mmCIF file of the N, C-alpha and C atoms, coordinates in Angstrom:
data_MODEL
# 
_entry.id   MODEL 
# 
loop_
_atom_site.group_PDB 
_atom_site.id 
_atom_site.type_symbol 
_atom_site.label_atom_id 
_atom_site.label_alt_id 
_atom_site.label_comp_id 
_atom_site.label_asym_id 
_atom_site.label_entity_id 
_atom_site.label_seq_id 
_atom_site.pdbx_PDB_ins_code 
_atom_site.Cartn_x 
_atom_site.Cartn_y 
_atom_site.Cartn_z 
_atom_site.occupancy 
_atom_site.B_iso_or_equiv 
_atom_site.pdbx_formal_charge 
_atom_site.auth_seq_id 
_atom_site.auth_comp_id 
_atom_site.auth_asym_id 
_atom_site.auth_atom_id 
_atom_site.pdbx_PDB_model_num 
ATOM 1   N N  . MET A 1 1  ? 2.978   -26.866 1.738  1.00 0.00 ? 1  MET A N  1 
ATOM 2   C CA . MET A 1 1  ? 2.169   -25.848 2.368  1.00 0.00 ? 1  MET A CA 1 
ATOM 3   C C  . MET A 1 1  ? 2.503   -24.596 2.024  1.00 0.00 ? 1  MET A C  1 
ATOM 4   N N  . THR A 1 2  ? 1.411   -23.448 2.074  1.00 0.00 ? 2  THR A N  1 
ATOM 5   C CA . THR A 1 2  ? 1.707   -22.149 1.337  1.00 0.00 ? 2  THR A CA 1 
ATOM 6   C C  . THR A 1 2  ? 1.892   -21.101 2.742  1.00 0.00 ? 2  THR A C  1 
ATOM 7   N N  . SER A 1 3  ? 2.000   -19.962 2.282  1.00 0.00 ? 3  SER A N  1 
ATOM 8   C CA . SER A 1 3  ? 2.338   -18.869 2.999  1.00 0.00 ? 3  SER A CA 1 
ATOM 9   C C  . SER A 1 3  ? 1.226   -18.479 3.882  1.00 0.00 ? 3  SER A C  1 
ATOM 10  N N  . GLN A 1 4  ? -0.129  -18.683 2.675  1.00 0.00 ? 4  GLN A N  1 
ATOM 11  C CA . GLN A 1 4  ? -1.346  -18.739 3.516  1.00 0.00 ? 4  GLN A CA 1 
ATOM 12  C C  . GLN A 1 4  ? -2.133  -19.653 4.250  1.00 0.00 ? 4  GLN A C  1 
ATOM 13  N N  . ASP A 1 5  ? -1.663  -20.437 4.366  1.00 0.00 ? 5  ASP A N  1 
ATOM 14  C CA . ASP A 1 5  ? -1.594  -21.474 5.111  1.00 0.00 ? 5  ASP A CA 1 
ATOM 15  C C  . ASP A 1 5  ? -1.094  -21.556 6.232  1.00 0.00 ? 5  ASP A C  1 
ATOM 16  N N  . ALA A 1 6  ? 0.591   -21.119 6.559  1.00 0.00 ? 6  ALA A N  1 
ATOM 17  C CA . ALA A 1 6  ? 0.725   -20.456 7.385  1.00 0.00 ? 6  ALA A CA 1 
ATOM 18  C C  . ALA A 1 6  ? 0.165   -19.291 8.186  1.00 0.00 ? 6  ALA A C  1 
ATOM 19  N N  . ILE A 1 7  ? -0.046  -18.701 7.071  1.00 0.00 ? 7  ILE A N  1 
ATOM 20  C CA . ILE A 1 7  ? -0.698  -16.924 8.067  1.00 0.00 ? 7  ILE A CA 1 
ATOM 21  C C  . ILE A 1 7  ? -2.220  -17.642 8.909  1.00 0.00 ? 7  ILE A C  1 
ATOM 22  N N  . ASP A 1 8  ? -2.933  -18.898 8.090  1.00 0.00 ? 8  ASP A N  1 
ATOM 23  C CA . ASP A 1 8  ? -4.232  -19.300 8.675  1.00 0.00 ? 8  ASP A CA 1 
ATOM 24  C C  . ASP A 1 8  ? -4.126  -19.527 9.907  1.00 0.00 ? 8  ASP A C  1 
ATOM 25  N N  . ALA A 1 9  ? -2.418  -20.765 9.473  1.00 0.00 ? 9  ALA A N  1 
ATOM 26  C CA . ALA A 1 9  ? -2.388  -21.625 10.875 1.00 0.00 ? 9  ALA A CA 1 
ATOM 27  C C  . ALA A 1 9  ? -2.205  -20.642 12.007 1.00 0.00 ? 9  ALA A C  1 
ATOM 28  N N  . LEU A 1 10 ? -1.694  -19.464 11.828 1.00 0.00 ? 10 LEU A N  1 
ATOM 29  C CA . LEU A 1 10 ? -1.282  -18.534 13.054 1.00 0.00 ? 10 LEU A CA 1 
ATOM 30  C C  . LEU A 1 10 ? -2.587  -17.722 12.992 1.00 0.00 ? 10 LEU A C  1 
ATOM 31  N N  . ALA A 1 11 ? -3.421  -17.426 12.685 1.00 0.00 ? 11 ALA A N  1 
ATOM 32  C CA . ALA A 1 11 ? -4.459  -17.045 12.880 1.00 0.00 ? 11 ALA A CA 1 
ATOM 33  C C  . ALA A 1 11 ? -5.386  -17.691 14.176 1.00 0.00 ? 11 ALA A C  1 
ATOM 34  N N  . LEU A 1 12 ? -5.366  -18.936 13.310 1.00 0.00 ? 12 LEU A N  1 
ATOM 35  C CA . LEU A 1 12 ? -6.264  -20.386 14.199 1.00 0.00 ? 12 LEU A CA 1 
ATOM 36  C C  . LEU A 1 12 ? -6.022  -19.892 15.810 1.00 0.00 ? 12 LEU A C  1 
ATOM 37  N N  . GLN A 1 13 ? -4.420  -19.957 15.714 1.00 0.00 ? 13 GLN A N  1 
ATOM 38  C CA . GLN A 1 13 ? -3.526  -20.227 17.268 1.00 0.00 ? 13 GLN A CA 1 
ATOM 39  C C  . GLN A 1 13 ? -4.438  -18.698 17.617 1.00 0.00 ? 13 GLN A C  1 
ATOM 40  N N  . ASN A 1 14 ? -4.140  -17.746 17.327 1.00 0.00 ? 14 ASN A N  1 
ATOM 41  C CA . ASN A 1 14 ? -4.059  -16.369 17.841 1.00 0.00 ? 14 ASN A CA 1 
ATOM 42  C C  . ASN A 1 14 ? -5.972  -16.089 18.455 1.00 0.00 ? 14 ASN A C  1 
ATOM 43  N N  . GLN A 1 15 ? -6.873  -16.854 17.630 1.00 0.00 ? 15 GLN A N  1 
ATOM 44  C CA . GLN A 1 15 ? -7.835  -17.215 18.137 1.00 0.00 ? 15 GLN A CA 1 
ATOM 45  C C  . GLN A 1 15 ? -8.290  -18.094 19.356 1.00 0.00 ? 15 GLN A C  1 
ATOM 46  N N  . ARG A 1 16 ? -7.550  -19.178 19.206 1.00 0.00 ? 16 ARG A N  1 
ATOM 47  C CA . ARG A 1 16 ? -7.952  -20.081 20.495 1.00 0.00 ? 16 ARG A CA 1 
ATOM 48  C C  . ARG A 1 16 ? -7.073  -18.985 21.451 1.00 0.00 ? 16 ARG A C  1 
ATOM 49  N N  . PHE A 1 17 ? -5.693  -18.563 21.571 1.00 0.00 ? 17 PHE A N  1 
ATOM 50  C CA . PHE A 1 17 ? -5.226  -18.061 22.458 1.00 0.00 ? 17 PHE A CA 1 
ATOM 51  C C  . PHE A 1 17 ? -6.091  -16.907 22.859 1.00 0.00 ? 17 PHE A C  1 
ATOM 52  N N  . ASN A 1 18 ? -6.727  -15.885 22.275 1.00 0.00 ? 18 ASN A N  1 
ATOM 53  C CA . ASN A 1 18 ? -7.899  -14.871 22.776 1.00 0.00 ? 18 ASN A CA 1 
ATOM 54  C C  . ASN A 1 18 ? -9.125  -15.504 23.174 1.00 0.00 ? 18 ASN A C  1 
ATOM 55  N N  . ASP A 1 19 ? -9.354  -16.681 23.612 1.00 0.00 ? 19 ASP A N  1 
ATOM 56  C CA . ASP A 1 19 ? -10.368 -17.646 23.939 1.00 0.00 ? 19 ASP A CA 1 
ATOM 57  C C  . ASP A 1 19 ? -10.026 -17.529 25.202 1.00 0.00 ? 19 ASP A C  1 
ATOM 58  N N  . LEU A 1 20 ? -8.860  -18.585 25.416 1.00 0.00 ? 20 LEU A N  1 
ATOM 59  C CA . LEU A 1 20 ? -8.059  -18.816 26.461 1.00 0.00 ? 20 LEU A CA 1 
ATOM 60  C C  . LEU A 1 20 ? -8.325  -17.497 27.453 1.00 0.00 ? 20 LEU A C  1 
ATOM 61  N N  . ILE A 1 21 ? -7.839  -16.211 27.062 1.00 0.00 ? 21 ILE A N  1 
ATOM 62  C CA . ILE A 1 21 ? -7.236  -15.678 27.851 1.00 0.00 ? 21 ILE A CA 1 
ATOM 63  C C  . ILE A 1 21 ? -8.688  -14.643 28.514 1.00 0.00 ? 21 ILE A C  1 
ATOM 64  N N  . ARG A 1 22 ? -9.763  -15.109 27.422 1.00 0.00 ? 22 ARG A N  1 
ATOM 65  C CA . ARG A 1 22 ? -11.369 -14.428 27.874 1.00 0.00 ? 22 ARG A CA 1 
ATOM 66  C C  . ARG A 1 22 ? -10.977 -15.163 29.079 1.00 0.00 ? 22 ARG A C  1 
ATOM 67  N N  . LEU A 1 23 ? -11.782 -17.281 28.377 1.00 0.00 ? 23 LEU A N  1 
ATOM 68  C CA . LEU A 1 23 ? -11.882 -17.560 29.776 1.00 0.00 ? 23 LEU A CA 1 
ATOM 69  C C  . LEU A 1 23 ? -11.178 -17.404 30.930 1.00 0.00 ? 23 LEU A C  1 
ATOM 70  N N  . VAL A 1 24 ? -10.045 -16.787 30.975 1.00 0.00 ? 24 VAL A N  1 
ATOM 71  C CA . VAL A 1 24 ? -9.246  -16.876 32.287 1.00 0.00 ? 24 VAL A CA 1 
ATOM 72  C C  . VAL A 1 24 ? -9.643  -15.454 33.082 1.00 0.00 ? 24 VAL A C  1 
ATOM 73  N N  . ASP A 1 25 ? -9.830  -14.091 31.564 1.00 0.00 ? 25 ASP A N  1 
ATOM 74  C CA . ASP A 1 25 ? -10.289 -13.089 31.942 1.00 0.00 ? 25 ASP A CA 1 
ATOM 75  C C  . ASP A 1 25 ? -11.700 -13.322 33.406 1.00 0.00 ? 25 ASP A C  1 
ATOM 76  N N  . ASP A 1 26 ? -12.388 -14.004 33.695 1.00 0.00 ? 26 ASP A N  1 
ATOM 77  C CA . ASP A 1 26 ? -14.154 -14.424 33.387 1.00 0.00 ? 26 ASP A CA 1 
ATOM 78  C C  . ASP A 1 26 ? -13.609 -14.541 35.356 1.00 0.00 ? 26 ASP A C  1 
ATOM 79  N N  . GLY A 1 27 ? -12.271 -14.930 35.106 1.00 0.00 ? 27 GLY A N  1 
ATOM 80  C CA . GLY A 1 27 ? -12.573 -15.913 37.043 1.00 0.00 ? 27 GLY A CA 1 
ATOM 81  C C  . GLY A 1 27 ? -11.878 -14.650 37.468 1.00 0.00 ? 27 GLY A C  1 
ATOM 82  N N  . ILE A 1 28 ? -11.515 -13.856 37.130 1.00 0.00 ? 28 ILE A N  1 
ATOM 83  C CA . ILE A 1 28 ? -10.364 -12.894 37.796 1.00 0.00 ? 28 ILE A CA 1 
ATOM 84  C C  . ILE A 1 28 ? -11.297 -11.793 39.448 1.00 0.00 ? 28 ILE A C  1 
ATOM 85  N N  . TRP A 1 29 ? -12.033 -12.650 39.772 1.00 0.00 ? 29 TRP A N  1 
ATOM 86  C CA . TRP A 1 29 ? -12.837 -12.462 40.870 1.00 0.00 ? 29 TRP A CA 1 
ATOM 87  C C  . TRP A 1 29 ? -12.023 -13.080 41.737 1.00 0.00 ? 29 TRP A C  1 
ATOM 88  N N  . TRP A 1 30 ? -11.269 -14.770 41.277 1.00 0.00 ? 30 TRP A N  1 
ATOM 89  C CA . TRP A 1 30 ? -11.063 -15.365 42.509 1.00 0.00 ? 30 TRP A CA 1 
ATOM 90  C C  . TRP A 1 30 ? -10.134 -14.708 43.412 1.00 0.00 ? 30 TRP A C  1 
ATOM 91  N N  . SER A 1 31 ? -10.362 -14.886 44.580 1.00 0.00 ? 31 SER A N  1 
ATOM 92  C CA . SER A 1 31 ? -9.366  -14.400 45.856 1.00 0.00 ? 31 SER A CA 1 
ATOM 93  C C  . SER A 1 31 ? -8.080  -14.065 45.991 1.00 0.00 ? 31 SER A C  1 
ATOM 94  N N  . SER A 1 32 ? -7.206  -15.723 45.004 1.00 0.00 ? 32 SER A N  1 
ATOM 95  C CA . SER A 1 32 ? -5.842  -16.092 45.190 1.00 0.00 ? 32 SER A CA 1 
ATOM 96  C C  . SER A 1 32 ? -5.764  -16.995 44.731 1.00 0.00 ? 32 SER A C  1 
ATOM 97  N N  . ASP A 1 33 ? -4.526  -17.492 44.361 1.00 0.00 ? 33 ASP A N  1 
ATOM 98  C CA . ASP A 1 33 ? -3.959  -18.343 42.781 1.00 0.00 ? 33 ASP A CA 1 
ATOM 99  C C  . ASP A 1 33 ? -4.660  -19.105 43.392 1.00 0.00 ? 33 ASP A C  1 
ATOM 100 N N  . ALA A 1 34 ? -4.997  -20.090 44.816 1.00 0.00 ? 34 ALA A N  1 
ATOM 101 C CA . ALA A 1 34 ? -4.866  -20.943 45.590 1.00 0.00 ? 34 ALA A CA 1 
ATOM 102 C C  . ALA A 1 34 ? -6.566  -21.682 45.404 1.00 0.00 ? 34 ALA A C  1 
ATOM 103 N N  . ALA A 1 35 ? -7.332  -20.314 45.350 1.00 0.00 ? 35 ALA A N  1 
ATOM 104 C CA . ALA A 1 35 ? -8.918  -20.674 44.913 1.00 0.00 ? 35 ALA A CA 1 
ATOM 105 C C  . ALA A 1 35 ? -9.004  -21.036 43.461 1.00 0.00 ? 35 ALA A C  1 
ATOM 106 N N  . ALA A 1 36 ? -7.995  -20.085 43.217 1.00 0.00 ? 36 ALA A N  1 
ATOM 107 C CA . ALA A 1 36 ? -8.140  -20.160 41.375 1.00 0.00 ? 36 ALA A CA 1 
ATOM 108 C C  . ALA A 1 36 ? -7.566  -21.434 41.163 1.00 0.00 ? 36 ALA A C  1 
ATOM 109 N N  . LYS A 1 37 ? -6.750  -22.508 41.895 1.00 0.00 ? 37 LYS A N  1 
ATOM 110 C CA . LYS A 1 37 ? -6.285  -23.426 41.250 1.00 0.00 ? 37 LYS A CA 1 
ATOM 111 C C  . LYS A 1 37 ? -5.107  -23.618 40.591 1.00 0.00 ? 37 LYS A C  1 
ATOM 112 N N  . LEU A 1 38 ? -4.730  -21.914 40.579 1.00 0.00 ? 38 LEU A N  1 
ATOM 113 C CA . LEU A 1 38 ? -3.863  -21.688 39.682 1.00 0.00 ? 38 LEU A CA 1 
ATOM 114 C C  . LEU A 1 38 ? -2.079  -22.028 40.176 1.00 0.00 ? 38 LEU A C  1 
ATOM 115 N N  . ASP A 1 39 ? -1.944  -22.754 38.773 1.00 0.00 ? 39 ASP A N  1 
ATOM 116 C CA . ASP A 1 39 ? -0.229  -23.219 39.378 1.00 0.00 ? 39 ASP A CA 1 
ATOM 117 C C  . ASP A 1 39 ? 0.129   -21.851 38.548 1.00 0.00 ? 39 ASP A C  1 
ATOM 118 N N  . ALA A 1 40 ? 0.755   -20.884 39.323 1.00 0.00 ? 40 ALA A N  1 
ATOM 119 C CA . ALA A 1 40 ? 1.511   -19.552 38.438 1.00 0.00 ? 40 ALA A CA 1 
ATOM 120 C C  . ALA A 1 40 ? 2.514   -20.105 37.648 1.00 0.00 ? 40 ALA A C  1 
ATOM 121 N N  . ALA A 1 41 ? 3.791   -20.603 38.414 1.00 0.00 ? 41 ALA A N  1 
ATOM 122 C CA . ALA A 1 41 ? 4.748   -21.106 37.982 1.00 0.00 ? 41 ALA A CA 1 
ATOM 123 C C  . ALA A 1 41 ? 3.811   -21.796 36.529 1.00 0.00 ? 41 ALA A C  1 
ATOM 124 N N  . ALA A 1 42 ? 3.605   -23.146 36.148 1.00 0.00 ? 42 ALA A N  1 
ATOM 125 C CA . ALA A 1 42 ? 3.577   -23.189 35.180 1.00 0.00 ? 42 ALA A CA 1 
ATOM 126 C C  . ALA A 1 42 ? 3.361   -22.733 34.155 1.00 0.00 ? 42 ALA A C  1 
ATOM 127 N N  . ILE A 1 43 ? 2.253   -21.395 34.380 1.00 0.00 ? 43 ILE A N  1 
ATOM 128 C CA . ILE A 1 43 ? 2.328   -21.107 32.991 1.00 0.00 ? 43 ILE A CA 1 
ATOM 129 C C  . ILE A 1 43 ? 2.782   -19.482 32.829 1.00 0.00 ? 43 ILE A C  1 
ATOM 130 N N  . PHE A 1 44 ? 4.070   -19.126 33.581 1.00 0.00 ? 44 PHE A N  1 
ATOM 131 C CA . PHE A 1 44 ? 4.745   -18.566 33.558 1.00 0.00 ? 44 PHE A CA 1 
ATOM 132 C C  . PHE A 1 44 ? 5.629   -19.063 32.474 1.00 0.00 ? 44 PHE A C  1 
ATOM 133 N N  . ALA A 1 45 ? 6.366   -20.281 33.142 1.00 0.00 ? 45 ALA A N  1 
ATOM 134 C CA . ALA A 1 45 ? 6.844   -21.401 31.815 1.00 0.00 ? 45 ALA A CA 1 
ATOM 135 C C  . ALA A 1 45 ? 6.723   -21.235 30.713 1.00 0.00 ? 45 ALA A C  1 
ATOM 136 N N  . GLN A 1 46 ? 5.006   -21.295 30.429 1.00 0.00 ? 46 GLN A N  1 
ATOM 137 C CA . GLN A 1 46 ? 4.200   -21.421 29.237 1.00 0.00 ? 46 GLN A CA 1 
ATOM 138 C C  . GLN A 1 46 ? 4.741   -20.137 28.701 1.00 0.00 ? 46 GLN A C  1 
ATOM 139 N N  . VAL A 1 47 ? 4.574   -19.096 29.200 1.00 0.00 ? 47 VAL A N  1 
ATOM 140 C CA . VAL A 1 47 ? 4.539   -18.238 28.348 1.00 0.00 ? 47 VAL A CA 1 
ATOM 141 C C  . VAL A 1 47 ? 5.446   -17.507 28.389 1.00 0.00 ? 47 VAL A C  1 
ATOM 142 N N  . ASP A 1 48 ? 6.406   -18.347 28.512 1.00 0.00 ? 48 ASP A N  1 
ATOM 143 C CA . ASP A 1 48 ? 8.229   -18.151 28.229 1.00 0.00 ? 48 ASP A CA 1 
ATOM 144 C C  . ASP A 1 48 ? 8.539   -18.989 26.605 1.00 0.00 ? 48 ASP A C  1 
ATOM 145 N N  . HIS A 1 49 ? 7.269   -19.709 26.807 1.00 0.00 ? 49 HIS A N  1 
ATOM 146 C CA . HIS A 1 49 ? 7.932   -20.655 25.584 1.00 0.00 ? 49 HIS A CA 1 
ATOM 147 C C  . HIS A 1 49 ? 6.507   -20.242 24.456 1.00 0.00 ? 49 HIS A C  1 
ATOM 148 N N  . ILE A 1 50 ? 5.409   -19.332 25.159 1.00 0.00 ? 50 ILE A N  1 
ATOM 149 C CA . ILE A 1 50 ? 4.625   -18.736 23.852 1.00 0.00 ? 50 ILE A CA 1 
ATOM 150 C C  . ILE A 1 50 ? 5.585   -16.899 23.358 1.00 0.00 ? 50 ILE A C  1 
ATOM 151 N N  . ARG A 1 51 ? 6.613   -16.258 24.163 1.00 0.00 ? 51 ARG A N  1 
ATOM 152 C CA . ARG A 1 51 ? 7.442   -15.136 24.176 1.00 0.00 ? 51 ARG A CA 1 
ATOM 153 C C  . ARG A 1 51 ? 8.540   -15.894 22.730 1.00 0.00 ? 51 ARG A C  1 
ATOM 154 N N  . ILE A 1 52 ? 8.859   -16.779 23.099 1.00 0.00 ? 52 ILE A N  1 
ATOM 155 C CA . ILE A 1 52 ? 9.927   -17.356 22.150 1.00 0.00 ? 52 ILE A CA 1 
ATOM 156 C C  . ILE A 1 52 ? 9.418   -17.956 20.844 1.00 0.00 ? 52 ILE A C  1 
ATOM 157 N N  . ALA A 1 53 ? 8.496   -18.135 20.766 1.00 0.00 ? 53 ALA A N  1 
ATOM 158 C CA . ALA A 1 53 ? 8.008   -18.534 19.330 1.00 0.00 ? 53 ALA A CA 1 
ATOM 159 C C  . ALA A 1 53 ? 7.676   -17.056 19.033 1.00 0.00 ? 53 ALA A C  1 
ATOM 160 N N  . LEU A 1 54 ? 7.109   -16.056 19.396 1.00 0.00 ? 54 LEU A N  1 
ATOM 161 C CA . LEU A 1 54 ? 6.534   -15.159 18.926 1.00 0.00 ? 54 LEU A CA 1 
ATOM 162 C C  . LEU A 1 54 ? 8.053   -13.965 18.206 1.00 0.00 ? 54 LEU A C  1 
ATOM 163 N N  . ASP A 1 55 ? 8.891   -14.291 18.904 1.00 0.00 ? 55 ASP A N  1 
ATOM 164 C CA . ASP A 1 55 ? 10.090  -13.782 18.985 1.00 0.00 ? 55 ASP A CA 1 
ATOM 165 C C  . ASP A 1 55 ? 10.298  -14.245 17.129 1.00 0.00 ? 55 ASP A C  1 
ATOM 166 N N  . GLU A 1 56 ? 9.719   -15.478 16.884 1.00 0.00 ? 56 GLU A N  1 
ATOM 167 C CA . GLU A 1 56 ? 10.664  -16.102 15.781 1.00 0.00 ? 56 GLU A CA 1 
ATOM 168 C C  . GLU A 1 56 ? 9.783   -15.622 15.028 1.00 0.00 ? 56 GLU A C  1 
ATOM 169 N N  . ILE A 1 57 ? 8.425   -16.083 15.515 1.00 0.00 ? 57 ILE A N  1 
ATOM 170 C CA . ILE A 1 57 ? 7.484   -15.412 14.273 1.00 0.00 ? 57 ILE A CA 1 
ATOM 171 C C  . ILE A 1 57 ? 7.878   -14.261 13.611 1.00 0.00 ? 57 ILE A C  1 
ATOM 172 N N  . THR A 1 58 ? 8.175   -13.777 14.437 1.00 0.00 ? 58 THR A N  1 
ATOM 173 C CA . THR A 1 58 ? 8.294   -11.710 14.425 1.00 0.00 ? 58 THR A CA 1 
ATOM 174 C C  . THR A 1 58 ? 9.813   -11.710 13.228 1.00 0.00 ? 58 THR A C  1 
ATOM 175 N N  . ARG A 1 59 ? 10.589  -13.125 13.763 1.00 0.00 ? 59 ARG A N  1 
ATOM 176 C CA . ARG A 1 59 ? 11.839  -12.607 12.746 1.00 0.00 ? 59 ARG A CA 1 
ATOM 177 C C  . ARG A 1 59 ? 11.652  -13.083 11.425 1.00 0.00 ? 59 ARG A C  1 
ATOM 178 N N  . LEU A 1 60 ? 10.898  -13.948 11.489 1.00 0.00 ? 60 LEU A N  1 
ATOM 179 C CA . LEU A 1 60 ? 10.471  -14.772 10.068 1.00 0.00 ? 60 LEU A CA 1 
ATOM 180 C C  . LEU A 1 60 ? 9.290   -13.751 9.208  1.00 0.00 ? 60 LEU A C  1 
ATOM 181 N N  . ALA A 1 61 ? 8.638   -12.835 10.390 1.00 0.00 ? 61 ALA A N  1 
ATOM 182 C CA . ALA A 1 61 ? 7.775   -12.031 9.169  1.00 0.00 ? 61 ALA A CA 1 
ATOM 183 C C  . ALA A 1 61 ? 8.553   -10.761 8.608  1.00 0.00 ? 61 ALA A C  1 
ATOM 184 N N  . ASN A 1 62 ? 9.768   -10.470 9.618  1.00 0.00 ? 62 ASN A N  1 
ATOM 185 C CA . ASN A 1 62 ? 10.128  -9.133  8.996  1.00 0.00 ? 62 ASN A CA 1 
ATOM 186 C C  . ASN A 1 62 ? 10.692  -9.610  7.838  1.00 0.00 ? 62 ASN A C  1 
ATOM 187 N N  . GLN A 1 63 ? 11.557  -10.700 7.552  1.00 0.00 ? 63 GLN A N  1 
ATOM 188 C CA . GLN A 1 63 ? 11.597  -11.220 6.335  1.00 0.00 ? 63 GLN A CA 1 
ATOM 189 C C  . GLN A 1 63 ? 10.844  -11.198 5.134  1.00 0.00 ? 63 GLN A C  1 
ATOM 190 N N  . MET A 1 64 ? 9.755   -10.901 5.100  1.00 0.00 ? 64 MET A N  1 
ATOM 191 C CA . MET A 1 64 ? 8.262   -11.248 4.403  1.00 0.00 ? 64 MET A CA 1 
ATOM 192 C C  . MET A 1 64 ? 8.797   -10.237 3.455  1.00 0.00 ? 64 MET A C  1 
ATOM 193 N N  . ALA A 1 65 ? 8.011   -9.775  2.504  1.00 0.00 ? 65 ALA A N  1 
ATOM 194 C CA . ALA A 1 65 ? 8.279   -8.581  1.663  1.00 0.00 ? 65 ALA A CA 1 
ATOM 195 C C  . ALA A 1 65 ? 6.892   -8.499  1.393  1.00 0.00 ? 65 ALA A C  1 
ATOM 196 N N  . ILE A 1 66 ? 6.021   -7.744  2.712  1.00 0.00 ? 66 ILE A N  1 
ATOM 197 C CA . ILE A 1 66 ? 4.993   -7.247  2.501  1.00 0.00 ? 66 ILE A CA 1 
ATOM 198 C C  . ILE A 1 66 ? 4.840   -6.046  3.087  1.00 0.00 ? 66 ILE A C  1 
ATOM 199 N N  . GLN A 1 67 ? 5.311   -5.587  3.941  1.00 0.00 ? 67 GLN A N  1 
ATOM 200 C CA . GLN A 1 67 ? 5.669   -4.169  4.650  1.00 0.00 ? 67 GLN A CA 1 
ATOM 201 C C  . GLN A 1 67 ? 6.773   -3.775  4.253  1.00 0.00 ? 67 GLN A C  1 
ATOM 202 N N  . PRO A 1 68 ? 7.052   -2.472  4.506  1.00 0.00 ? 68 PRO A N  1 
ATOM 203 C CA . PRO A 1 68 ? 8.337   -1.620  4.663  1.00 0.00 ? 68 PRO A CA 1 
ATOM 204 C C  . PRO A 1 68 ? 8.633   -1.585  6.083  1.00 0.00 ? 68 PRO A C  1 
ATOM 205 N N  . ARG A 1 69 ? 7.444   -1.859  6.987  1.00 0.00 ? 69 ARG A N  1 
ATOM 206 C CA . ARG A 1 69 ? 7.881   -1.700  7.934  1.00 0.00 ? 69 ARG A CA 1 
ATOM 207 C C  . ARG A 1 69 ? 8.364   -3.039  8.581  1.00 0.00 ? 69 ARG A C  1 
ATOM 208 N N  . SER A 1 70 ? 9.117   -2.627  10.110 1.00 0.00 ? 70 SER A N  1 
ATOM 209 C CA . SER A 1 70 ? 9.248   -3.818  10.810 1.00 0.00 ? 70 SER A CA 1 
ATOM 210 C C  . SER A 1 70 ? 8.950   -4.042  12.387 1.00 0.00 ? 70 SER A C  1 
ATOM 211 N N  . LEU A 1 71 ? 8.461   -5.670  12.884 1.00 0.00 ? 71 LEU A N  1 
ATOM 212 C CA . LEU A 1 71 ? 7.897   -5.656  13.869 1.00 0.00 ? 71 LEU A CA 1 
ATOM 213 C C  . LEU A 1 71 ? 8.888   -6.028  15.066 1.00 0.00 ? 71 LEU A C  1 
ATOM 214 N N  . SER A 1 72 ? 8.870   -5.343  15.765 1.00 0.00 ? 72 SER A N  1 
ATOM 215 C CA . SER A 1 72 ? 9.705   -5.367  17.323 1.00 0.00 ? 72 SER A CA 1 
ATOM 216 C C  . SER A 1 72 ? 9.450   -7.056  17.611 1.00 0.00 ? 72 SER A C  1 
ATOM 217 N N  . ALA A 1 73 ? 10.372  -7.579  18.350 1.00 0.00 ? 73 ALA A N  1 
ATOM 218 C CA . ALA A 1 73 ? 10.177  -8.530  19.402 1.00 0.00 ? 73 ALA A CA 1 
ATOM 219 C C  . ALA A 1 73 ? 10.182  -8.036  20.970 1.00 0.00 ? 73 ALA A C  1 
ATOM 220 N N  . ASP A 1 74 ? 9.979   -9.204  21.307 1.00 0.00 ? 74 ASP A N  1 
ATOM 221 C CA . ASP A 1 74 ? 10.058  -8.550  22.954 1.00 0.00 ? 74 ASP A CA 1 
ATOM 222 C C  . ASP A 1 74 ? 11.569  -8.821  23.581 1.00 0.00 ? 74 ASP A C  1 
ATOM 223 N N  . THR A 1 75 ? 11.840  -7.562  24.442 1.00 0.00 ? 75 THR A N  1 
ATOM 224 C CA . THR A 1 75 ? 13.246  -6.863  24.714 1.00 0.00 ? 75 THR A CA 1 
ATOM 225 C C  . THR A 1 75 ? 13.700  -7.743  26.048 1.00 0.00 ? 75 THR A C  1 
ATOM 226 N N  . ARG A 1 76 ? 12.645  -8.587  26.418 1.00 0.00 ? 76 ARG A N  1 
ATOM 227 C CA . ARG A 1 76 ? 12.963  -9.368  28.078 1.00 0.00 ? 76 ARG A CA 1 
ATOM 228 C C  . ARG A 1 76 ? 13.865  -10.557 28.017 1.00 0.00 ? 76 ARG A C  1 
# 
């Protein structure tokens, strides 16, 4: 595996996440979580996993010799 493979894999997951957000946004008209059949607690649990993964990827990216600036991690 090369660094380009890792970047390509990250870009693919980014596209999947963007597609998912667009899909969810199309349901903004839902009058309630119940009407949307939304399990907000389960989604928030996964959001925390995403936050942790992004923090780790940010840490790794900050170690790369690609740019002189640093990315910031979520402070929550």
